[in-house]
SETIRO-6703 format. One record per residue (C-alpha): residue number from 1; residue in one letter; x, y, z. Coordinates in Angstrom, 3 decimals, padded with zeros to 6 digits. Example, Ala and Ser with C-alpha at 12.3 -4.5 7.8 and 13.67 -1.06 7.14 Angstrom:
% SETIRO-6703
    n  res      east     north        up
    1    A   012.300  -004.500   007.800
    2    S   013.670  -001.060   007.140
END
This chain:
% SETIRO-6703
    n  res      east     north        up
    1    M   051.991   125.874   107.241
    2    I   047.856   126.289   108.766
    3    Y   047.764   122.742   110.678
    4    D   044.265   121.057   110.561
    5    F   044.054   120.961   114.383
    6    I   046.074   122.412   117.224
    7    V   045.573   120.375   120.547
    8    I   046.573   122.124   123.547
    9    G   048.185   120.587   126.516
   10    A   049.757   116.672   126.046
   11    G   048.013   114.922   129.701
   12    M   046.478   112.000   128.584
   13    A   043.882   113.566   127.121
   14    G   045.756   115.809   124.527
   15    A   047.802   112.602   123.546
   16    S   044.732   110.313   123.349
   17    A   043.025   113.051   121.080
   18    A   046.112   114.401   119.008
   19    F   046.746   111.054   117.807
   20    E   043.029   110.170   117.031
   21    L   043.011   112.830   115.276
   22    A   046.862   112.218   113.144
   23    E   045.590   109.564   111.710
   24    N   044.005   111.647   109.162
   25    S   044.797   114.893   109.685
   26    N   047.590   117.274   110.023
   27    V   047.741   117.912   114.362
   28    L   050.229   119.716   116.315
   29    L   050.554   118.823   120.319
   30    I   052.367   121.849   122.166
   31    E   052.817   121.349   125.863
   32    A   053.235   124.392   128.368
   33    E   055.737   122.392   130.595
   34    A   059.046   120.055   129.553
   35    Q   057.261   116.832   129.259
   36    P   054.169   115.864   128.398
   37    G   051.909   114.137   131.431
   38    Y   053.609   117.100   133.957
   39    H   050.689   117.732   136.055
   40    S   047.516   115.517   136.347
   41    S   048.358   112.516   134.246
   42    G   051.557   111.847   135.131
   43    R   050.489   111.911   139.406
   44    S   048.607   109.964   138.649
   45    A   047.468   106.142   140.665
   46    A   045.235   104.846   138.164
   47    L   042.448   101.931   138.644
   48    F   039.617   100.335   135.533
   49    T   037.051   099.669   136.789
   50    R   033.891   099.936   135.279
   51    N   032.142   100.911   138.690
   52    Y   032.720   104.117   139.456
   53    G   031.769   107.490   138.465
   54    T   028.429   108.969   137.206
   55    P   026.062   107.169   135.393
   56    L   027.191   108.622   132.362
   57    V   031.122   108.179   133.162
   58    R   029.964   104.901   133.331
   59    K   029.242   103.808   129.971
   60    I   031.938   106.006   128.951
   61    N   034.517   104.043   130.951
   62    A   032.669   100.478   129.407
   63    L   033.414   101.932   125.818
   64    S   037.707   102.751   126.764
   65    E   037.668   098.591   128.140
   66    P   038.118   097.168   124.636
   67    F   040.728   099.067   123.937
   68    F   042.791   099.018   127.234
   69    Q   041.439   094.707   126.383
   70    A   043.141   094.625   122.969
   71    P   045.276   098.288   121.846
   72    P   046.040   098.769   118.254
   73    A   048.276   096.888   116.494
   74    G   052.187   098.181   117.338
   75    F   050.516   100.727   120.373
   76    T   052.596   098.364   122.972
   77    D   054.124   095.752   123.431
   78    R   052.995   095.872   126.568
   79    P   049.877   095.096   129.082
   80    L   048.425   098.480   129.648
   81    L   045.990   096.527   132.723
   82    H   047.066   094.532   135.360
   83    P   045.056   092.354   137.930
   84    R   044.546   094.308   141.310
   85    G   040.887   093.789   142.752
   86    A   039.528   095.991   145.115
   87    L   038.532   095.254   148.296
   88    T   035.507   098.337   149.918
   89    V   035.412   097.313   154.280
   90    A   032.557   098.927   156.773
   91    A   033.543   100.330   160.215
   92    P   031.021   098.718   162.883
   93    G   027.913   100.863   162.332
   94    K   028.318   101.620   158.752
   95    E   027.766   098.597   157.589
   96    T   024.473   099.817   154.934
   97    L   027.242   102.084   152.822
   98    L   028.260   098.536   151.135
   99    D   024.877   098.421   149.431
  100    P   025.158   100.163   147.449
  101    V   028.815   099.224   146.342
  102    L   026.961   095.640   145.921
  103    A   024.008   097.138   143.630
  104    A   026.775   098.197   141.482
  105    S   027.530   094.855   140.947
  106    T   026.635   093.486   137.136
  107    E   027.173   089.815   135.432
  108    D   030.083   091.342   133.349
  109    N   032.033   092.694   136.625
  110    P   030.608   091.170   139.575
  111    V   030.753   093.037   143.337
  112    V   030.320   090.200   146.071
  113    E   030.218   089.874   149.533
  114    M   033.211   088.601   151.673
  115    A   033.729   087.122   154.663
  116    V   035.736   089.089   157.411
  117    A   037.539   086.586   158.129
  118    D   038.587   086.184   154.231
  119    A   038.929   089.936   154.214
  120    L   041.062   090.213   156.968
  121    D   043.062   086.951   155.668
  122    L   043.254   089.264   152.003
  123    V   044.307   092.247   153.442
  124    P   046.467   091.706   156.577
  125    F   047.239   095.446   157.793
  126    L   042.967   095.792   158.480
  127    R   042.523   096.529   161.899
  128    P   039.308   093.362   163.179
  129    D   037.900   096.098   165.524
  130    R   037.195   098.451   162.605
  131    L   036.183   095.981   159.678
  132    S   032.034   094.782   160.165
  133    R   032.034   093.756   156.645
  134    A   033.488   093.498   153.551
  135    V   033.026   093.191   149.125
  136    F   034.996   092.308   147.001
  137    E   035.477   093.146   143.192
  138    A   037.532   091.498   141.609
  139    G   037.571   093.289   138.070
  140    V   039.275   095.871   139.267
  141    M   042.936   096.834   137.316
  142    D   045.641   098.317   137.559
  143    I   046.529   100.715   134.592
  144    D   050.434   101.742   133.476
  145    V   049.545   104.913   132.756
  146    S   053.420   105.864   132.706
  147    T   053.363   103.204   128.784
  148    M   049.785   104.285   127.787
  149    L   051.079   107.829   127.421
  150    Q   054.379   107.153   126.014
  151    A   052.066   104.723   124.083
  152    Y   050.036   107.098   122.879
  153    L   052.630   109.807   122.380
  154    K   054.920   107.586   120.090
  155    G   051.682   106.903   118.444
  156    F   051.330   110.491   117.202
  157    K   054.262   111.217   115.976
  158    A   054.389   107.876   113.890
  159    R   051.241   109.391   112.458
  160    G   053.254   112.420   111.055
  161    G   051.876   114.684   113.963
  162    T   054.643   117.206   115.685
  163    L   054.924   117.343   119.919
  164    S   056.076   120.870   121.323
  165    C   057.015   121.041   124.153
  166    R   057.983   124.310   126.725
  167    T   055.744   126.041   124.420
  168    K   052.923   127.956   126.598
  169    V   050.244   129.692   125.022
  170    T   049.826   133.151   125.471
  171    A   047.109   134.399   123.357
  172    L   044.227   133.311   120.578
  173    S   042.514   135.102   117.641
  174    N   040.626   133.609   114.934
  175    N   040.427   135.259   111.221
  176    K   038.361   134.067   108.815
  177    G   038.617   130.705   109.708
  178    T   042.111   130.647   111.014
  179    W   043.548   130.552   114.580
  180    T   046.820   132.141   115.294
  181    V   047.850   130.446   118.756
  182    N   050.916   132.716   119.956
  183    A   053.219   131.327   122.691
  184    G   055.458   133.894   123.409
  185    S   057.857   134.837   120.000
  186    T   056.429   131.388   118.097
  187    T   053.198   131.715   116.247
  188    F   050.941   128.404   115.232
  189    Q   048.229   128.978   112.835
  190    S   045.080   126.322   112.304
  191    K   042.038   124.889   111.362
  192    T   040.780   123.818   114.811
  193    I   041.460   124.647   118.205
  194    V   041.349   121.994   120.863
  195    N   041.328   122.482   123.941
  196    A   042.945   119.535   126.812
  197    A   044.458   121.796   128.690
  198    G   043.374   120.310   131.888
  199    A   043.041   122.514   134.901
  200    W   043.535   125.382   132.718
  201    A   041.370   125.147   130.139
  202    E   039.596   128.049   131.247
  203    Q   042.741   129.862   131.163
  204    V   042.999   128.449   127.413
  205    A   038.976   129.342   126.252
  206    K   039.195   133.370   128.362
  207    M   042.479   133.632   125.498
  208    A   040.236   133.267   122.709
  209    G   036.920   135.415   124.284
  210    L   035.455   132.337   125.326
  211    A   033.101   132.533   128.630
  212    P   034.115   130.037   131.381
  213    I   031.867   126.903   131.584
  214    G   032.377   126.293   135.634
  215    L   035.635   123.984   135.311
  216    V   036.922   123.369   139.546
  217    A   040.563   121.773   140.178
  218    K   040.582   120.386   142.818
  219    R   043.750   118.919   144.563
  220    R   043.907   115.704   145.937
  221    T   047.420   114.111   148.115
  222    A   048.786   110.672   148.289
  223    I   051.519   109.322   150.300
  224    I   053.547   106.310   150.195
  225    V   053.834   104.305   153.434
  226    D   056.184   100.630   154.394
  227    A   054.234   098.003   153.954
  228    L   054.251   095.660   156.692
  229    P   057.564   092.845   157.124
  230    G   057.209   089.997   155.402
  231    M   053.623   091.661   153.100
  232    D   053.063   090.549   149.822
  233    V   052.366   093.715   148.787
  234    A   052.333   092.581   144.925
  235    R   048.797   089.984   145.573
  236    L   047.064   093.411   147.811
  237    P   043.695   094.534   146.304
  238    C   043.387   098.091   146.610
  239    V   041.107   098.908   149.519
  240    D   038.790   102.030   149.813
  241    F   037.174   102.477   153.038
  242    S   033.725   102.604   152.994
  243    G   031.412   106.168   155.014
  244    S   034.828   108.386   153.643
  245    D   037.134   108.837   149.896
  246    A   039.891   107.410   151.091
  247    Y   041.952   104.143   149.911
  248    I   044.857   102.627   149.547
  249    K   046.767   100.723   147.048
  250    P   049.706   098.744   146.688
  251    E   052.742   101.620   144.728
  252    A   056.194   099.816   143.678
  253    G   056.373   097.571   146.575
  254    K   055.358   099.964   148.741
  255    L   051.619   100.847   149.908
  256    M   049.803   104.737   148.882
  257    A   047.331   106.221   150.857
  258    S   044.854   108.830   150.109
  259    P   042.618   110.617   151.693
  260    G   040.673   111.517   148.363
  261    D   040.856   114.915   149.164
  262    A   038.846   117.066   146.799
  263    T   039.970   120.458   147.624
  264    P   038.935   123.719   145.284
  265    T   042.710   125.155   144.004
  266    V   043.338   127.589   141.346
  267    P   045.088   125.537   138.491
  268    Q   049.119   125.537   139.426
  269    D   051.864   122.923   139.973
  270    V   050.311   121.770   143.313
  271    Q   052.419   120.591   145.599
  272    P   051.072   118.412   149.029
  273    D   049.517   120.252   151.891
  274    E   051.294   119.517   155.551
  275    M   048.237   119.126   156.939
  276    D   046.664   116.280   154.532
  277    I   049.985   114.597   154.566
  278    A   049.573   114.905   158.896
  279    I   045.993   113.648   158.616
  280    I   046.283   110.841   156.260
  281    A   048.653   109.898   158.332
  282    D   047.359   109.433   161.324
  283    W   044.177   108.094   159.538
  284    I   046.335   104.553   158.497
  285    E   047.646   104.547   162.053
  286    R   043.572   104.785   162.675
  287    E   042.587   102.454   160.863
  288    T   045.162   099.884   160.050
  289    I   047.685   098.027   161.653
  290    I   050.225   099.934   159.601
  291    P   052.897   102.365   161.465
  292    V   054.127   105.270   159.311
  293    R   057.863   105.469   160.952
  294    R   058.155   107.799   157.649
  295    I   057.129   108.649   154.974
  296    A   058.802   107.581   151.429
  297    H   057.411   109.927   148.850
  298    S   053.731   112.532   148.812
  299    W   052.500   114.525   146.161
  300    A   049.209   115.834   144.672
  301    G   047.522   116.686   141.566
  302    L   044.392   118.404   140.043
  303    R   041.475   116.578   139.062
  304    T   038.751   119.151   137.476
  305    F   035.053   119.272   137.153
  306    V   032.378   120.605   136.140
  307    S   029.316   120.410   138.832
  308    D   027.548   117.897   136.979
  309    E   031.171   115.865   136.807
  310    N   030.837   114.070   134.010
  311    P   033.463   115.539   131.309
  312    V   032.379   117.938   128.683
  313    M   033.623   117.045   124.275
  314    G   032.411   119.407   121.585
  315    Y   032.538   122.667   119.554
  316    D   031.690   126.011   121.372
  317    P   028.746   126.820   120.472
  318    T   030.240   131.033   120.355
  319    V   032.901   130.789   118.411
  320    D   033.580   128.839   115.065
  321    N   036.150   125.523   116.135
  322    F   037.173   125.763   118.517
  323    V   036.615   122.069   120.535
  324    W   036.404   121.530   124.593
  325    H   037.741   118.137   125.963
  326    A   038.156   118.916   129.685
  327    G   036.707   118.440   132.755
  328    Q   037.425   114.517   132.674
  329    G   037.589   114.782   137.013
  330    G   039.283   111.473   138.717
  331    Y   038.538   109.432   135.712
  332    G   040.516   110.754   133.069
  333    I   042.802   107.811   132.539
  334    M   039.949   105.327   132.055
  335    M   037.672   107.297   129.347
  336    A   040.664   108.418   127.404
  337    P   040.738   105.913   125.030
  338    S   036.820   105.972   123.881
  339    L   036.785   110.065   124.546
  340    A   039.377   110.668   121.918
  341    Q   037.631   108.096   119.137
  342    A   034.315   109.910   119.916
  343    L   036.573   113.636   119.483
  344    A   038.032   112.406   116.487
  345    A   034.984   111.214   115.219
  346    L   032.621   114.177   115.974
  347    C   035.333   116.084   114.633
  348    Q   036.464   114.648   111.047
  349    R   032.931   113.333   110.748
  350    G   030.810   115.398   112.262
  351    R   028.610   112.518   114.654
  352    F   029.990   110.512   116.997
  353    P   031.108   106.456   116.674
  354    D   028.152   104.038   116.569
  355    D   029.467   102.666   119.989
  356    F   028.743   105.731   121.410
  357    S   024.919   106.534   120.172
  358    S   023.973   102.199   120.941
  359    T   024.571   103.232   124.638
  360    L   022.609   106.572   124.014
  361    T   025.882   109.100   124.974
  362    E   024.185   112.173   122.710
  363    I   026.476   114.440   121.570
  364    A   024.455   116.703   123.857
  365    S   025.301   114.431   126.945
  366    L   029.307   116.069   126.733
  367    G   028.519   118.905   125.312
  368    L   027.903   122.595   126.257
  369    S   024.644   123.317   125.943
  370    R   023.812   120.705   128.784
  371    V   021.441   122.208   131.188
  372    S   023.664   121.592   134.292
  373    L   026.580   123.541   132.711
  374    K   026.039   127.218   133.360
  375    R   028.181   130.128   131.612
  376    N   029.090   133.051   132.956
  377    G   030.546   136.499   131.656
END
């Protein structure tokens, strides 16, 4: 059979796009790994906040919020968001670094100054001598990434979609308007390809004869450590440390910490670097009163960016019916609902939804024709 769409990559971007496309089209979702979301989506401890990312990313985040707050009927019986809050702290001499954080405050998503004493009461693992100023954003929420991904996949199948795992694309070709996708000895055909392959998106495009768009995969490391004895971890906010990209947040009764590293690497089943683990463990003991006696778990994930750090979504102008859905960086979980709806509208109706247009998020802002993307090859 010839599918209307073949979506390559069953992480959050691909699963959400396939779900939206399947409402009105015949869709095949293929994944190279044994399970969907094995790479970036399965290694994300995502937060929802409008005040994160580039100006365009923030607009897209805001467009996703209604979906998170009230998913479609039957999507899931569990909430996708859970209250968390975010405290951003500054060490002596770095107080002004919090000015831009405060400036991001809006009436709907306020960011407020918090007294140092209150901040220490809220997060008792902070060192008093390393805390000179603090601001708090109450509206930051934990995203239940696993529930969200499984709900998209379940909904996709309920809409008649087909999921094929352990299906690694080995060749792509287009003949008279029909794409042929080879996955080893298996062959599929489709009218349109949606490239949602994450860090591997340029490899997929190369098989189709397309030039790269400058995607760079970057490794991010995280570790899990024990909290202080008797600490009520559940009530703690996420804590960001100004002057660095490091953060600490509650995770299943323990604490997750990351240096916020963004080390360029080739697409791979990325593993944590021992030096990065040592650096973040040392940093925890210098910046907090948490003794790192053991590391319960460590991992790394890939976040993929283009130069302007905005997502890339739209038809490739050099070949028929090849759609990019890549470059979501560290914001992909937050943006997934609205980007998937926009992609489906673009592919099936030739335009973005009205809410995208009303926020001045034009097709050109996300497409490959924007000036910030310089294609090579």
